[in-house]
mmCIF file of the N, C-alpha and C atoms, coordinates in Angstrom:
data_MODEL
# 
_entry.id   MODEL 
# 
loop_
_atom_site.group_PDB 
_atom_site.id 
_atom_site.type_symbol 
_atom_site.label_atom_id 
_atom_site.label_alt_id 
_atom_site.label_comp_id 
_atom_site.label_asym_id 
_atom_site.label_entity_id 
_atom_site.label_seq_id 
_atom_site.pdbx_PDB_ins_code 
_atom_site.Cartn_x 
_atom_site.Cartn_y 
_atom_site.Cartn_z 
_atom_site.occupancy 
_atom_site.B_iso_or_equiv 
_atom_site.pdbx_formal_charge 
_atom_site.auth_seq_id 
_atom_site.auth_comp_id 
_atom_site.auth_asym_id 
_atom_site.auth_atom_id 
_atom_site.pdbx_PDB_model_num 
ATOM 1   N N  . UNK A 1 1  ? 7.379   -12.084 21.538  1.00 0.00 ? 1  UNK A N  1 
ATOM 2   C CA . UNK A 1 1  ? 7.698   -13.487 21.556  1.00 0.00 ? 1  UNK A CA 1 
ATOM 3   C C  . UNK A 1 1  ? 6.427   -14.323 21.678  1.00 0.00 ? 1  UNK A C  1 
ATOM 4   N N  . UNK A 1 2  ? 5.461   -13.807 22.406  1.00 0.00 ? 2  UNK A N  1 
ATOM 5   C CA . UNK A 1 2  ? 4.219   -14.556 22.565  1.00 0.00 ? 2  UNK A CA 1 
ATOM 6   C C  . UNK A 1 2  ? 3.474   -14.646 21.238  1.00 0.00 ? 2  UNK A C  1 
ATOM 7   N N  . UNK A 1 3  ? 3.489   -13.562 20.474  1.00 0.00 ? 3  UNK A N  1 
ATOM 8   C CA . UNK A 1 3  ? 2.820   -13.584 19.167  1.00 0.00 ? 3  UNK A CA 1 
ATOM 9   C C  . UNK A 1 3  ? 3.520   -14.560 18.235  1.00 0.00 ? 3  UNK A C  1 
ATOM 10  N N  . UNK A 1 4  ? 4.857   -14.538 18.239  1.00 0.00 ? 4  UNK A N  1 
ATOM 11  C CA . UNK A 1 4  ? 5.608   -15.464 17.389  1.00 0.00 ? 4  UNK A CA 1 
ATOM 12  C C  . UNK A 1 4  ? 5.327   -16.911 17.793  1.00 0.00 ? 4  UNK A C  1 
ATOM 13  N N  . UNK A 1 5  ? 5.247   -17.148 19.087  1.00 0.00 ? 5  UNK A N  1 
ATOM 14  C CA . UNK A 1 5  ? 4.966   -18.507 19.553  1.00 0.00 ? 5  UNK A CA 1 
ATOM 15  C C  . UNK A 1 5  ? 3.582   -18.978 19.143  1.00 0.00 ? 5  UNK A C  1 
ATOM 16  N N  . UNK A 1 6  ? 2.618   -18.072 19.197  1.00 0.00 ? 6  UNK A N  1 
ATOM 17  C CA . UNK A 1 6  ? 1.259   -18.478 18.791  1.00 0.00 ? 6  UNK A CA 1 
ATOM 18  C C  . UNK A 1 6  ? 1.177   -18.702 17.291  1.00 0.00 ? 6  UNK A C  1 
ATOM 19  N N  . UNK A 1 7  ? 1.960   -17.963 16.512  1.00 0.00 ? 7  UNK A N  1 
ATOM 20  C CA . UNK A 1 7  ? 1.964   -18.171 15.060  1.00 0.00 ? 7  UNK A CA 1 
ATOM 21  C C  . UNK A 1 7  ? 2.632   -19.489 14.686  1.00 0.00 ? 7  UNK A C  1 
ATOM 22  N N  . UNK A 1 8  ? 3.632   -19.885 15.443  1.00 0.00 ? 8  UNK A N  1 
ATOM 23  C CA . UNK A 1 8  ? 4.316   -21.149 15.160  1.00 0.00 ? 8  UNK A CA 1 
ATOM 24  C C  . UNK A 1 8  ? 3.371   -22.318 15.384  1.00 0.00 ? 8  UNK A C  1 
ATOM 25  N N  . UNK A 1 9  ? 2.513   -22.224 16.381  1.00 0.00 ? 9  UNK A N  1 
ATOM 26  C CA . UNK A 1 9  ? 1.617   -23.334 16.720  1.00 0.00 ? 9  UNK A CA 1 
ATOM 27  C C  . UNK A 1 9  ? 0.416   -23.441 15.790  1.00 0.00 ? 9  UNK A C  1 
ATOM 28  N N  . UNK A 1 10 ? 0.171   -22.451 14.961  1.00 0.00 ? 10 UNK A N  1 
ATOM 29  C CA . UNK A 1 10 ? -0.982  -22.509 14.060  1.00 0.00 ? 10 UNK A CA 1 
ATOM 30  C C  . UNK A 1 10 ? -0.733  -23.510 12.940  1.00 0.00 ? 10 UNK A C  1 
ATOM 31  N N  . UNK A 1 11 ? -1.822  -24.125 12.495  1.00 0.00 ? 11 UNK A N  1 
ATOM 32  C CA . UNK A 1 11 ? -1.704  -25.044 11.364  1.00 0.00 ? 11 UNK A CA 1 
ATOM 33  C C  . UNK A 1 11 ? -1.904  -24.267 10.060  1.00 0.00 ? 11 UNK A C  1 
ATOM 34  N N  . UNK A 1 12 ? -1.230  -24.712 9.016   1.00 0.00 ? 12 UNK A N  1 
ATOM 35  C CA . UNK A 1 12 ? -1.351  -24.059 7.710   1.00 0.00 ? 12 UNK A CA 1 
ATOM 36  C C  . UNK A 1 12 ? -2.655  -24.456 7.055   1.00 0.00 ? 12 UNK A C  1 
ATOM 37  N N  . UNK A 1 13 ? -3.315  -23.477 6.466   1.00 0.00 ? 13 UNK A N  1 
ATOM 38  C CA . UNK A 1 13 ? -4.562  -23.732 5.759   1.00 0.00 ? 13 UNK A CA 1 
ATOM 39  C C  . UNK A 1 13 ? -4.252  -23.949 4.283   1.00 0.00 ? 13 UNK A C  1 
ATOM 40  N N  . UNK A 1 14 ? -4.883  -24.915 3.650   1.00 0.00 ? 14 UNK A N  1 
ATOM 41  C CA . UNK A 1 14 ? -4.645  -25.116 2.212   1.00 0.00 ? 14 UNK A CA 1 
ATOM 42  C C  . UNK A 1 14 ? -5.253  -23.965 1.412   1.00 0.00 ? 14 UNK A C  1 
ATOM 43  N N  . UNK A 1 15 ? -4.675  -23.707 0.255   1.00 0.00 ? 15 UNK A N  1 
ATOM 44  C CA . UNK A 1 15 ? -5.175  -22.654 -0.623  1.00 0.00 ? 15 UNK A CA 1 
ATOM 45  C C  . UNK A 1 15 ? -6.566  -23.027 -1.111  1.00 0.00 ? 15 UNK A C  1 
ATOM 46  N N  . UNK A 1 16 ? -7.439  -22.024 -1.133  1.00 0.00 ? 16 UNK A N  1 
ATOM 47  C CA . UNK A 1 16 ? -8.800  -22.268 -1.592  1.00 0.00 ? 16 UNK A CA 1 
ATOM 48  C C  . UNK A 1 16 ? -9.092  -21.358 -2.780  1.00 0.00 ? 16 UNK A C  1 
ATOM 49  N N  . UNK A 1 17 ? -10.333 -21.315 -3.178  1.00 0.00 ? 17 UNK A N  1 
ATOM 50  C CA . UNK A 1 17 ? -10.722 -20.503 -4.327  1.00 0.00 ? 17 UNK A CA 1 
ATOM 51  C C  . UNK A 1 17 ? -10.568 -19.004 -4.080  1.00 0.00 ? 17 UNK A C  1 
ATOM 52  N N  . UNK A 1 18 ? -10.592 -18.575 -2.830  1.00 0.00 ? 18 UNK A N  1 
ATOM 53  C CA . UNK A 1 18 ? -10.486 -17.162 -2.509  1.00 0.00 ? 18 UNK A CA 1 
ATOM 54  C C  . UNK A 1 18 ? -9.075  -16.701 -2.210  1.00 0.00 ? 18 UNK A C  1 
ATOM 55  N N  . UNK A 1 19 ? -8.104  -17.578 -2.379  1.00 0.00 ? 19 UNK A N  1 
ATOM 56  C CA . UNK A 1 19 ? -6.717  -17.238 -2.080  1.00 0.00 ? 19 UNK A CA 1 
ATOM 57  C C  . UNK A 1 19 ? -6.076  -16.517 -3.263  1.00 0.00 ? 19 UNK A C  1 
ATOM 58  N N  . UNK A 1 20 ? -5.434  -15.386 -2.998  1.00 0.00 ? 20 UNK A N  1 
ATOM 59  C CA . UNK A 1 20 ? -4.729  -14.642 -4.039  1.00 0.00 ? 20 UNK A CA 1 
ATOM 60  C C  . UNK A 1 20 ? -3.291  -15.152 -4.112  1.00 0.00 ? 20 UNK A C  1 
ATOM 61  N N  . UNK A 1 21 ? -2.916  -15.803 -5.204  1.00 0.00 ? 21 UNK A N  1 
ATOM 62  C CA . UNK A 1 21 ? -1.535  -16.285 -5.302  1.00 0.00 ? 21 UNK A CA 1 
ATOM 63  C C  . UNK A 1 21 ? -0.561  -15.123 -5.434  1.00 0.00 ? 21 UNK A C  1 
ATOM 64  N N  . UNK A 1 22 ? 0.565   -15.227 -4.746  1.00 0.00 ? 22 UNK A N  1 
ATOM 65  C CA . UNK A 1 22 ? 1.547   -14.145 -4.747  1.00 0.00 ? 22 UNK A CA 1 
ATOM 66  C C  . UNK A 1 22 ? 2.594   -14.318 -5.842  1.00 0.00 ? 22 UNK A C  1 
ATOM 67  N N  . UNK A 1 23 ? 2.445   -15.284 -6.723  1.00 0.00 ? 23 UNK A N  1 
ATOM 68  C CA . UNK A 1 23 ? 3.422   -15.494 -7.784  1.00 0.00 ? 23 UNK A CA 1 
ATOM 69  C C  . UNK A 1 23 ? 2.837   -15.199 -9.168  1.00 0.00 ? 23 UNK A C  1 
ATOM 70  N N  . UNK A 1 24 ? 1.712   -14.512 -9.214  1.00 0.00 ? 24 UNK A N  1 
ATOM 71  C CA . UNK A 1 24 ? 1.074   -14.235 -10.495 1.00 0.00 ? 24 UNK A CA 1 
ATOM 72  C C  . UNK A 1 24 ? 1.165   -12.771 -10.882 1.00 0.00 ? 24 UNK A C  1 
ATOM 73  N N  . UNK A 1 25 ? 0.750   -12.499 -12.097 1.00 0.00 ? 25 UNK A N  1 
ATOM 74  C CA . UNK A 1 25 ? 0.789   -11.137 -12.621 1.00 0.00 ? 25 UNK A CA 1 
ATOM 75  C C  . UNK A 1 25 ? -0.243  -10.246 -11.937 1.00 0.00 ? 25 UNK A C  1 
ATOM 76  N N  . UNK A 1 26 ? -1.359  -10.820 -11.514 1.00 0.00 ? 26 UNK A N  1 
ATOM 77  C CA . UNK A 1 26 ? -2.384  -10.029 -10.834 1.00 0.00 ? 26 UNK A CA 1 
ATOM 78  C C  . UNK A 1 26 ? -1.845  -9.453  -9.530  1.00 0.00 ? 26 UNK A C  1 
ATOM 79  N N  . UNK A 1 27 ? -1.152  -10.256 -8.756  1.00 0.00 ? 27 UNK A N  1 
ATOM 80  C CA . UNK A 1 27 ? -0.583  -9.784  -7.499  1.00 0.00 ? 27 UNK A CA 1 
ATOM 81  C C  . UNK A 1 27 ? 0.438   -8.687  -7.742  1.00 0.00 ? 27 UNK A C  1 
ATOM 82  N N  . UNK A 1 28 ? 1.293   -8.878  -8.729  1.00 0.00 ? 28 UNK A N  1 
ATOM 83  C CA . UNK A 1 28 ? 2.323   -7.875  -9.043  1.00 0.00 ? 28 UNK A CA 1 
ATOM 84  C C  . UNK A 1 28 ? 1.660   -6.570  -9.479  1.00 0.00 ? 28 UNK A C  1 
ATOM 85  N N  . UNK A 1 29 ? 0.636   -6.662  -10.298 1.00 0.00 ? 29 UNK A N  1 
ATOM 86  C CA . UNK A 1 29 ? -0.073  -5.457  -10.743 1.00 0.00 ? 29 UNK A CA 1 
ATOM 87  C C  . UNK A 1 29 ? -0.752  -4.729  -9.600  1.00 0.00 ? 29 UNK A C  1 
ATOM 88  N N  . UNK A 1 30 ? -1.407  -5.473  -8.719  1.00 0.00 ? 30 UNK A N  1 
ATOM 89  C CA . UNK A 1 30 ? -2.055  -4.853  -7.566  1.00 0.00 ? 30 UNK A CA 1 
ATOM 90  C C  . UNK A 1 30 ? -1.039  -4.226  -6.619  1.00 0.00 ? 30 UNK A C  1 
ATOM 91  N N  . UNK A 1 31 ? 0.088   -4.878  -6.437  1.00 0.00 ? 31 UNK A N  1 
ATOM 92  C CA . UNK A 1 31 ? 1.135   -4.347  -5.565  1.00 0.00 ? 31 UNK A CA 1 
ATOM 93  C C  . UNK A 1 31 ? 1.711   -3.054  -6.123  1.00 0.00 ? 31 UNK A C  1 
ATOM 94  N N  . UNK A 1 32 ? 2.036   -3.036  -7.400  1.00 0.00 ? 32 UNK A N  1 
ATOM 95  C CA . UNK A 1 32 ? 2.581   -1.830  -8.031  1.00 0.00 ? 32 UNK A CA 1 
ATOM 96  C C  . UNK A 1 32 ? 1.543   -0.707  -8.031  1.00 0.00 ? 32 UNK A C  1 
ATOM 97  N N  . UNK A 1 33 ? 0.291   -1.047  -8.315  1.00 0.00 ? 33 UNK A N  1 
ATOM 98  C CA . UNK A 1 33 ? -0.777  -0.052  -8.292  1.00 0.00 ? 33 UNK A CA 1 
ATOM 99  C C  . UNK A 1 33 ? -0.957  0.557   -6.912  1.00 0.00 ? 33 UNK A C  1 
ATOM 100 N N  . UNK A 1 34 ? -0.888  -0.278  -5.872  1.00 0.00 ? 34 UNK A N  1 
ATOM 101 C CA . UNK A 1 34 ? -1.024  0.224   -4.508  1.00 0.00 ? 34 UNK A CA 1 
ATOM 102 C C  . UNK A 1 34 ? 0.132   1.128   -4.134  1.00 0.00 ? 34 UNK A C  1 
ATOM 103 N N  . UNK A 1 35 ? 1.348   0.758   -4.513  1.00 0.00 ? 35 UNK A N  1 
ATOM 104 C CA . UNK A 1 35 ? 2.520   1.584   -4.220  1.00 0.00 ? 35 UNK A CA 1 
ATOM 105 C C  . UNK A 1 35 ? 2.418   2.926   -4.929  1.00 0.00 ? 35 UNK A C  1 
ATOM 106 N N  . UNK A 1 36 ? 2.000   2.921   -6.190  1.00 0.00 ? 36 UNK A N  1 
ATOM 107 C CA . UNK A 1 36 ? 1.852   4.179   -6.927  1.00 0.00 ? 36 UNK A CA 1 
ATOM 108 C C  . UNK A 1 36 ? 0.739   5.044   -6.345  1.00 0.00 ? 36 UNK A C  1 
ATOM 109 N N  . UNK A 1 37 ? -0.357  4.420   -5.945  1.00 0.00 ? 37 UNK A N  1 
ATOM 110 C CA . UNK A 1 37 ? -1.470  5.183   -5.363  1.00 0.00 ? 37 UNK A CA 1 
ATOM 111 C C  . UNK A 1 37 ? -1.074  5.824   -4.046  1.00 0.00 ? 37 UNK A C  1 
ATOM 112 N N  . UNK A 1 38 ? -0.408  5.089   -3.185  1.00 0.00 ? 38 UNK A N  1 
ATOM 113 C CA . UNK A 1 38 ? 0.023   5.655   -1.904  1.00 0.00 ? 38 UNK A CA 1 
ATOM 114 C C  . UNK A 1 38 ? 1.054   6.756   -2.135  1.00 0.00 ? 38 UNK A C  1 
ATOM 115 N N  . UNK A 1 39 ? 1.960   6.549   -3.076  1.00 0.00 ? 39 UNK A N  1 
ATOM 116 C CA . UNK A 1 39 ? 2.937   7.594   -3.391  1.00 0.00 ? 39 UNK A CA 1 
ATOM 117 C C  . UNK A 1 39 ? 2.279   8.837   -3.947  1.00 0.00 ? 39 UNK A C  1 
ATOM 118 N N  . UNK A 1 40 ? 1.290   8.673   -4.812  1.00 0.00 ? 40 UNK A N  1 
ATOM 119 C CA . UNK A 1 40 ? 0.584   9.827   -5.376  1.00 0.00 ? 40 UNK A CA 1 
ATOM 120 C C  . UNK A 1 40 ? -0.190  10.561  -4.293  1.00 0.00 ? 40 UNK A C  1 
ATOM 121 N N  . UNK A 1 41 ? -0.846  9.836   -3.416  1.00 0.00 ? 41 UNK A N  1 
ATOM 122 C CA . UNK A 1 41 ? -1.602  10.477  -2.346  1.00 0.00 ? 41 UNK A CA 1 
ATOM 123 C C  . UNK A 1 41 ? -0.699  11.190  -1.352  1.00 0.00 ? 41 UNK A C  1 
ATOM 124 N N  . UNK A 1 42 ? 0.571   10.812  -1.313  1.00 0.00 ? 42 UNK A N  1 
ATOM 125 C CA . UNK A 1 42 ? 1.521   11.497  -0.448  1.00 0.00 ? 42 UNK A CA 1 
ATOM 126 C C  . UNK A 1 42 ? 1.919   12.846  -1.038  1.00 0.00 ? 42 UNK A C  1 
ATOM 127 N N  . UNK A 1 43 ? 2.102   12.923  -2.355  1.00 0.00 ? 43 UNK A N  1 
ATOM 128 C CA . UNK A 1 43 ? 2.620   14.134  -2.977  1.00 0.00 ? 43 UNK A CA 1 
ATOM 129 C C  . UNK A 1 43 ? 1.557   15.061  -3.540  1.00 0.00 ? 43 UNK A C  1 
ATOM 130 N N  . UNK A 1 44 ? 0.350   14.572  -3.808  1.00 0.00 ? 44 UNK A N  1 
ATOM 131 C CA . UNK A 1 44 ? -0.688  15.414  -4.417  1.00 0.00 ? 44 UNK A CA 1 
ATOM 132 C C  . UNK A 1 44 ? -1.059  16.612  -3.541  1.00 0.00 ? 44 UNK A C  1 
ATOM 133 N N  . UNK A 1 45 ? -1.212  16.475  -2.217  1.00 0.00 ? 45 UNK A N  1 
ATOM 134 C CA . UNK A 1 45 ? -1.540  17.670  -1.423  1.00 0.00 ? 45 UNK A CA 1 
ATOM 135 C C  . UNK A 1 45 ? -0.467  18.752  -1.519  1.00 0.00 ? 45 UNK A C  1 
ATOM 136 N N  . UNK A 1 46 ? 0.789   18.374  -1.519  1.00 0.00 ? 46 UNK A N  1 
ATOM 137 C CA . UNK A 1 46 ? 1.855   19.365  -1.623  1.00 0.00 ? 46 UNK A CA 1 
ATOM 138 C C  . UNK A 1 46 ? 1.851   20.015  -2.996  1.00 0.00 ? 46 UNK A C  1 
ATOM 139 N N  . UNK A 1 47 ? 1.594   19.240  -4.034  1.00 0.00 ? 47 UNK A N  1 
ATOM 140 C CA . UNK A 1 47 ? 1.548   19.809  -5.380  1.00 0.00 ? 47 UNK A CA 1 
ATOM 141 C C  . UNK A 1 47 ? 0.355   20.736  -5.545  1.00 0.00 ? 47 UNK A C  1 
ATOM 142 N N  . UNK A 1 48 ? -0.759  20.417  -4.895  1.00 0.00 ? 48 UNK A N  1 
ATOM 143 C CA . UNK A 1 48 ? -1.956  21.241  -5.019  1.00 0.00 ? 48 UNK A CA 1 
ATOM 144 C C  . UNK A 1 48 ? -1.845  22.516  -4.195  1.00 0.00 ? 48 UNK A C  1 
ATOM 145 N N  . UNK A 1 49 ? -1.218  22.451  -3.043  1.00 0.00 ? 49 UNK A N  1 
ATOM 146 C CA . UNK A 1 49 ? -1.124  23.615  -2.166  1.00 0.00 ? 49 UNK A CA 1 
ATOM 147 C C  . UNK A 1 49 ? 0.081   24.494  -2.474  1.00 0.00 ? 49 UNK A C  1 
ATOM 148 N N  . UNK A 1 50 ? 1.013   24.016  -3.278  1.00 0.00 ? 50 UNK A N  1 
ATOM 149 C CA . UNK A 1 50 ? 2.192   24.809  -3.619  1.00 0.00 ? 50 UNK A CA 1 
ATOM 150 C C  . UNK A 1 50 ? 1.850   26.122  -4.285  1.00 0.00 ? 50 UNK A C  1 
ATOM 151 N N  . UNK A 1 51 ? 1.060   26.142  -5.343  1.00 0.00 ? 51 UNK A N  1 
ATOM 152 C CA . UNK A 1 51 ? 0.691   27.414  -5.978  1.00 0.00 ? 51 UNK A CA 1 
ATOM 153 C C  . UNK A 1 51 ? -0.116  28.331  -5.057  1.00 0.00 ? 51 UNK A C  1 
ATOM 154 N N  . UNK A 1 52 ? -0.938  27.758  -4.198  1.00 0.00 ? 52 UNK A N  1 
ATOM 155 C CA . UNK A 1 52 ? -1.708  28.574  -3.269  1.00 0.00 ? 52 UNK A CA 1 
ATOM 156 C C  . UNK A 1 52 ? -0.777  29.267  -2.277  1.00 0.00 ? 52 UNK A C  1 
ATOM 157 N N  . UNK A 1 53 ? 0.175   28.525  -1.736  1.00 0.00 ? 53 UNK A N  1 
ATOM 158 C CA . UNK A 1 53 ? 1.128   29.104  -0.792  1.00 0.00 ? 53 UNK A CA 1 
ATOM 159 C C  . UNK A 1 53 ? 1.997   30.147  -1.473  1.00 0.00 ? 53 UNK A C  1 
ATOM 160 N N  . UNK A 1 54 ? 2.394   29.902  -2.704  1.00 0.00 ? 54 UNK A N  1 
ATOM 161 C CA . UNK A 1 54 ? 3.198   30.881  -3.438  1.00 0.00 ? 54 UNK A CA 1 
ATOM 162 C C  . UNK A 1 54 ? 2.413   32.156  -3.690  1.00 0.00 ? 54 UNK A C  1 
ATOM 163 N N  . UNK A 1 55 ? 1.142   32.029  -4.044  1.00 0.00 ? 55 UNK A N  1 
ATOM 164 C CA . UNK A 1 55 ? 0.306   33.201  -4.276  1.00 0.00 ? 55 UNK A CA 1 
ATOM 165 C C  . UNK A 1 55 ? 0.134   34.018  -2.994  1.00 0.00 ? 55 UNK A C  1 
ATOM 166 N N  . UNK A 1 56 ? -0.054  33.326  -1.871  1.00 0.00 ? 56 UNK A N  1 
ATOM 167 C CA . UNK A 1 56 ? -0.238  34.028  -0.612  1.00 0.00 ? 56 UNK A CA 1 
ATOM 168 C C  . UNK A 1 56 ? 1.053   34.674  -0.128  1.00 0.00 ? 56 UNK A C  1 
ATOM 169 N N  . UNK A 1 57 ? 2.205   34.135  -0.490  1.00 0.00 ? 57 UNK A N  1 
ATOM 170 C CA . UNK A 1 57 ? 3.477   34.723  -0.051  1.00 0.00 ? 57 UNK A CA 1 
ATOM 171 C C  . UNK A 1 57 ? 3.858   35.937  -0.883  1.00 0.00 ? 57 UNK A C  1 
ATOM 172 N N  . UNK A 1 58 ? 3.250   36.154  -2.024  1.00 0.00 ? 58 UNK A N  1 
ATOM 173 C CA . UNK A 1 58 ? 3.561   37.307  -2.865  1.00 0.00 ? 58 UNK A CA 1 
ATOM 174 C C  . UNK A 1 58 ? 2.945   38.591  -2.321  1.00 0.00 ? 58 UNK A C  1 
ATOM 175 N N  . UNK A 1 59 ? 1.957   38.486  -1.513  1.00 0.00 ? 59 UNK A N  1 
ATOM 176 C CA . UNK A 1 59 ? 1.282   39.671  -0.987  1.00 0.00 ? 59 UNK A CA 1 
ATOM 177 C C  . UNK A 1 59 ? 2.026   40.317  0.114   1.00 0.00 ? 59 UNK A C  1 
# 
């Protein structure tokens, strides 16, 4: 509640040259790219270690 209260009291800053608009194609592309990258990094270790584990279980 204290964090919410401090956020309510803050003043809004106007958009400047360094602000990334969230309604453009660049934002959508970066968001989708980030989601795909995190998803790939989640599954790549399992895909890479699967054949190794299978080879070791055959012995």
